[in-house]
KETORTI-110868 format. One line per field, with one value per residue: chain; x, y, z of N, C-alpha, C, CB in turn; residue in one letter. Coordinates in Angstrom, 2 decimals. Atoms other than C-alpha are relative to their C-alpha. Last residue first. Glycine has a CB too. Layout:
KETORTI-110868
semar = A|... .
nxx = X|... .
nyy = Y|... .
nzz = Z|... .
caxx = X|... .
cayy = Y|... .
cazz = Z|... .
cxx = X|... .
cyy = Y|... .
czz = Z|... .
cbxx = X|... .
cbyy = Y|... .
cbzz = Z|... .
segu = A|... .
This chain:
KETORTI-110868
semar = A|A|A|A|A|A|A|A|A|A|A|A|A|A|A|A|A|A|A|A|A|A|A|A|A|A|A|A|A|A|A|A|A|A|A|A|A|A|A|A|A|A|A|A|A|A|A|A|A|A|A|A|A|A|A|A|A|A|A|A|A|A|A|A|A|A|A|A|A|A|A|A|A|A|A|A|A|A|A|A|A|A|A|A|A|A|A|A|A|A|A|A|A|A|A .
nxx = 0.94|1.32|0.97|0.88|1.04|-0.53|0.15|-1.32|-0.12|-1.34|-1.10|0.50|-1.12|-0.10|-0.86|-0.77|-1.18|0.24|1.43|0.43|1.24|0.97|1.26|1.18|0.96|1.14|0.51|0.24|-1.32|-0.89|-1.24|-1.07|-1.30|-1.11|-1.22|-0.50|0.07|1.24|1.19|0.97|-0.74|0.84|0.96|-0.42|-1.27|0.28|0.10|0.31|0.25|0.91|1.38|0.48|0.15|1.24|1.12|0.06|0.53|1.44|0.63|-0.03|1.05|1.28|0.09|0.23|1.40|0.80|-0.28|0.82|-0.24|-0.93|-0.94|-0.72|-0.87|-1.10|-0.87|-0.71|-1.01|-1.06|-0.71|-0.85|-1.08|-1.00|-0.63|-0.85|-1.14|-0.98|-0.64|0.83|-0.60|0.31|-0.51|-0.37|0.66|-0.80|0.84 .
nyy = -0.03|-0.46|1.01|0.35|-0.97|-0.88|0.65|-0.10|-0.54|0.44|-0.95|-1.24|-0.59|-1.45|-0.50|-1.23|0.34|1.11|-0.02|1.04|0.66|0.40|0.22|-0.22|1.08|-0.28|-1.37|-0.31|-0.29|0.00|-0.73|0.78|-0.67|0.94|-0.29|1.22|-0.20|-0.70|0.84|-0.92|-1.04|-1.19|-0.15|-1.04|0.35|0.28|-1.24|0.36|1.43|0.51|-0.38|0.87|1.33|-0.03|0.00|1.34|0.91|-0.27|0.59|1.45|0.34|-0.13|1.14|1.18|-0.06|0.45|1.43|0.81|0.07|1.07|0.44|-1.15|-0.54|0.95|-0.05|-1.28|0.07|0.90|-0.67|-1.04|0.68|0.43|-1.17|-0.65|0.89|-0.23|-1.31|-1.15|-1.02|-1.37|-1.04|-1.20|-1.24|-1.21|-1.17 .
nzz = -1.14|0.40|0.41|-1.10|-0.32|-1.06|-1.30|-0.61|-1.35|-0.35|-0.19|-0.57|-0.71|0.15|-1.07|0.23|0.80|0.91|0.26|0.93|-0.37|1.03|-0.70|0.81|0.18|0.87|-0.12|-1.41|-0.56|1.17|-0.21|0.63|0.12|-0.19|0.74|0.63|1.45|0.35|-0.01|-0.59|-0.71|-0.13|-1.09|-0.92|-0.63|-1.41|-0.78|-1.39|-0.19|1.03|-0.30|-1.09|0.59|0.78|-0.94|-0.59|1.02|0.12|-1.18|0.16|0.97|-0.67|-0.91|0.83|0.44|-1.13|-0.17|0.90|1.44|0.37|-1.04|-0.57|1.05|0.20|-1.19|0.02|1.05|-0.46|-1.10|0.58|0.72|-0.98|-0.61|1.00|0.25|-1.07|0.23|-0.32|-0.84|0.42|-0.89|0.73|-0.41|0.13|0.00 .
caxx = 1.65|4.27|7.70|10.06|12.50|15.68|13.90|13.55|10.31|9.49|5.77|2.38|3.37|0.05|0.27|-2.66|-4.13|-6.65|-5.64|-2.21|-0.71|2.81|5.60|9.00|11.97|15.12|18.00|18.91|18.42|15.42|13.31|9.83|7.18|3.49|0.66|-2.64|-3.93|-4.74|-1.99|1.02|4.09|2.48|5.31|6.95|6.43|2.78|3.79|5.03|5.31|4.97|6.43|9.62|10.12|9.51|12.21|14.70|13.90|14.41|17.79|18.86|17.72|19.88|22.94|22.32|21.98|25.30|27.06|25.38|26.85|27.15|25.56|23.85|22.88|21.53|19.46|18.07|17.21|15.42|13.44|12.52|11.23|9.27|7.46|6.74|5.48|3.30|1.51|0.79|2.85|1.31|2.57|0.48|0.49|1.39|0.00 .
cayy = 24.23|23.20|22.84|25.80|25.67|23.55|20.78|23.07|21.83|21.31|21.75|20.19|17.35|15.76|12.00|10.87|7.36|7.77|11.04|10.89|13.99|15.38|17.13|16.70|17.08|19.19|19.59|15.94|15.30|14.13|13.19|12.14|13.54|12.68|15.12|13.66|17.18|16.55|13.92|16.01|13.90|10.68|8.26|7.44|4.14|4.89|6.58|3.30|3.26|6.89|8.07|6.09|7.85|11.19|10.39|9.46|12.66|14.74|13.10|13.90|17.50|17.75|16.45|18.97|21.78|20.74|21.04|24.38|26.18|25.74|28.74|30.62|27.48|25.86|28.93|29.19|25.47|25.73|28.79|27.17|24.10|26.27|28.09|24.96|23.11|26.08|25.86|22.15|19.51|16.34|12.77|10.03|6.72|3.37|0.00 .
cazz = 23.06|20.50|22.08|22.11|19.23|19.24|17.32|14.30|12.78|9.12|8.84|8.09|5.78|4.87|4.37|2.27|2.01|4.87|6.52|8.14|9.71|9.52|11.41|9.76|12.05|12.39|14.86|15.51|11.81|9.81|12.84|11.77|14.11|14.02|14.50|15.70|16.41|20.08|20.48|19.50|18.74|17.55|16.84|13.49|11.69|10.97|7.70|6.18|2.38|1.37|4.69|4.07|0.73|2.42|4.98|2.25|0.34|3.49|4.10|0.55|0.99|4.13|2.30|-0.50|2.06|3.64|0.27|-0.38|2.57|6.32|8.05|5.21|3.32|6.48|7.34|3.82|3.79|7.14|6.03|2.71|4.54|6.99|4.18|2.18|5.25|6.22|2.87|3.30|1.51|0.13|0.35|-1.29|0.54|-0.99|0.00 .
cxx = -1.36|-0.90|-1.34|-0.99|-0.76|-1.00|0.53|-0.13|1.45|0.32|1.32|1.11|-0.45|1.15|0.17|0.80|0.89|1.27|-0.28|-1.52|-0.33|-1.22|-1.06|-1.20|-1.09|-0.87|-1.26|-0.58|-0.26|1.45|0.90|1.28|1.03|1.31|1.06|1.20|0.41|-0.19|-1.27|-1.37|-0.94|0.72|-0.84|-1.08|0.40|1.26|-0.27|-0.10|-0.41|-0.32|-0.98|-1.46|-0.53|-0.27|-1.34|-1.17|-0.12|-0.62|-1.51|-0.67|-0.05|-1.15|-1.35|-0.11|-0.33|-1.48|-0.85|0.20|-0.83|0.20|1.07|1.09|0.85|1.00|1.21|0.96|0.81|1.13|1.16|0.81|0.97|1.16|1.10|0.77|0.96|1.23|1.10|0.78|-0.99|0.61|-0.32|0.46|0.50|-0.83|0.90 .
cyy = -0.47|-0.05|0.63|-1.05|-0.44|1.07|0.83|-0.53|-0.01|0.72|-0.73|1.04|1.39|0.51|1.49|0.34|1.21|-0.34|-1.00|0.07|-1.05|-0.67|-0.28|-0.29|0.41|-1.24|0.28|1.40|0.38|0.05|-0.19|0.83|-0.98|0.72|-1.04|0.27|-1.24|0.17|0.71|-0.65|0.92|0.96|1.28|0.30|0.99|-0.37|-0.22|1.24|-0.37|-1.47|-0.53|0.31|-0.99|-1.36|-0.02|-0.11|-1.42|-0.96|0.21|-0.71|-1.50|-0.40|-0.01|-1.27|-1.23|-0.01|-0.59|-1.50|-1.02|-0.19|-0.96|-0.45|1.15|0.52|-0.92|0.12|1.30|-0.05|-0.86|0.72|1.01|-0.74|-0.42|1.17|0.61|-0.89|0.25|1.29|1.14|0.96|1.36|1.05|1.15|1.23|1.24 .
czz = -0.43|1.22|-0.39|-0.49|1.25|0.39|1.17|1.42|0.46|1.29|0.16|0.11|0.44|0.86|-0.27|1.25|-0.27|-0.76|-1.12|-0.12|-1.05|0.62|-1.06|0.89|-0.98|-0.18|-0.80|0.19|1.44|0.47|-1.22|0.13|-0.55|-0.31|0.34|-0.91|-0.79|-1.50|-0.50|-0.13|0.76|0.93|-0.10|1.04|1.09|0.77|1.49|0.88|1.41|0.21|-1.04|0.31|1.04|-0.62|-0.73|0.97|0.55|-1.00|-0.03|1.16|-0.26|-0.94|0.71|0.85|-0.85|-0.36|1.14|0.18|-0.74|-1.49|-0.51|0.97|0.54|-1.03|-0.17|1.16|-0.07|-1.02|0.51|1.06|-0.59|-0.66|0.96|0.58|-1.00|-0.19|1.02|-0.24|0.21|1.01|-0.61|1.01|-0.88|0.35|0.00 .
cbxx = -0.09|-0.58|-0.21|-0.73|-0.98|1.30|0.70|0.57|-0.87|1.08|-0.26|-0.62|1.31|-1.33|1.41|-0.93|-0.45|-1.15|-0.49|0.46|-1.17|0.65|-0.39|-0.01|-0.61|0.48|1.06|1.29|0.78|-0.32|0.72|-0.33|0.47|-0.16|0.52|-1.11|0.86|-0.02|-0.23|0.03|0.85|-1.44|0.73|0.36|1.10|-1.02|-1.08|1.06|1.23|0.62|-0.11|0.88|1.35|0.07|0.07|1.32|0.91|-0.24|0.58|1.44|0.24|-0.20|1.14|1.13|-0.26|0.24|1.50|0.30|1.42|-0.46|-0.76|-0.98|-0.84|-0.54|-0.80|-1.00|-0.66|-0.56|-0.97|-0.86|-0.58|-0.65|-1.04|-0.84|-0.49|-0.64|-1.05|-0.49|1.31|-1.55|1.53|-1.20|0.27|0.57|-0.96 .
cbyy = 1.41|-0.88|-1.00|1.26|0.16|0.66|-1.31|1.49|-0.79|0.31|0.89|-0.25|0.06|0.70|-0.76|1.18|-0.62|0.35|1.44|-1.43|1.02|-0.93|1.23|-0.91|-0.40|0.51|0.95|-0.13|1.14|1.21|-0.48|-0.32|0.56|-1.26|1.42|-0.67|1.17|1.35|-0.51|1.41|0.82|-0.35|-0.01|1.28|-0.07|-1.11|0.86|-0.96|-0.76|0.20|1.51|0.19|-0.51|1.09|1.22|-0.34|0.00|1.47|0.60|-0.49|0.75|1.44|0.03|-0.14|1.30|0.90|-0.23|0.38|-0.29|-1.25|-0.64|0.93|0.47|-1.37|-0.38|1.17|-0.28|-1.41|0.31|1.00|-0.91|-0.88|0.85|0.46|-1.37|-0.28|1.13|-0.06|0.52|0.22|-0.15|0.54|0.30|0.12|-0.01 .
cbzz = 0.60|-1.16|1.12|0.54|-1.19|-0.45|-0.02|-0.03|0.97|-1.15|1.23|1.38|-0.88|0.41|0.06|-0.39|-1.33|-0.97|-0.40|0.49|0.15|-1.01|0.89|-1.29|1.34|-1.37|-0.41|0.79|-0.81|-0.94|1.30|-1.52|1.36|-0.91|0.32|-0.80|-0.41|0.66|1.38|-0.70|-0.99|0.55|1.31|-0.76|-1.05|0.12|-0.57|0.55|-0.37|-1.39|0.08|1.27|-0.58|-1.10|0.93|0.72|-1.24|-0.43|1.29|-0.14|-1.31|0.51|1.02|-1.03|-0.82|1.22|0.28|-1.43|-0.24|0.58|1.12|0.71|-1.19|-0.45|1.27|0.03|-1.37|0.27|1.15|-0.78|-1.11|1.06|0.74|-1.17|-0.50|1.38|0.06|1.45|-0.61|-0.12|0.23|-0.87|1.49|-1.43|1.22 .
segu = N|I|P|D|Q|R|N|D|W|F|A|V|V|L|V|I|Q|E|D|I|K|Y|L|I|S|C|N|K|H|I|I|C|K|R|L|Q|L|E|E|Y|F|V|P|Y|L|Y|P|N|S|T|L|I|K|I|C|R|K|V|K|G|E|F|K|L|V|F|K|E|G|W|R|K|N|L|Q|A|V|V|A|E|Y|T|I|G|A|E|I|G|F|R|V|E|F|S|M .
């Protein structure tokens, strides 16, 4: 069974912010490594989105850790995985 992955508006905004920050701090080579990790995580989400734990029970958000400093927050709705945001793990927790 294969799931379709879709990106919400906030996901696009937060992804661009993370990439811009990485590029500024560590350069294009690091950004390419990060993008590769994101692609691997997305591939996993298409085949097994229930692999990652529920992070925020009320909204049924799940958290896929890309790197110790960044995660993907997503929801599952039938056959669709909706990526809600890219989360900097050093931020304050979601309330």
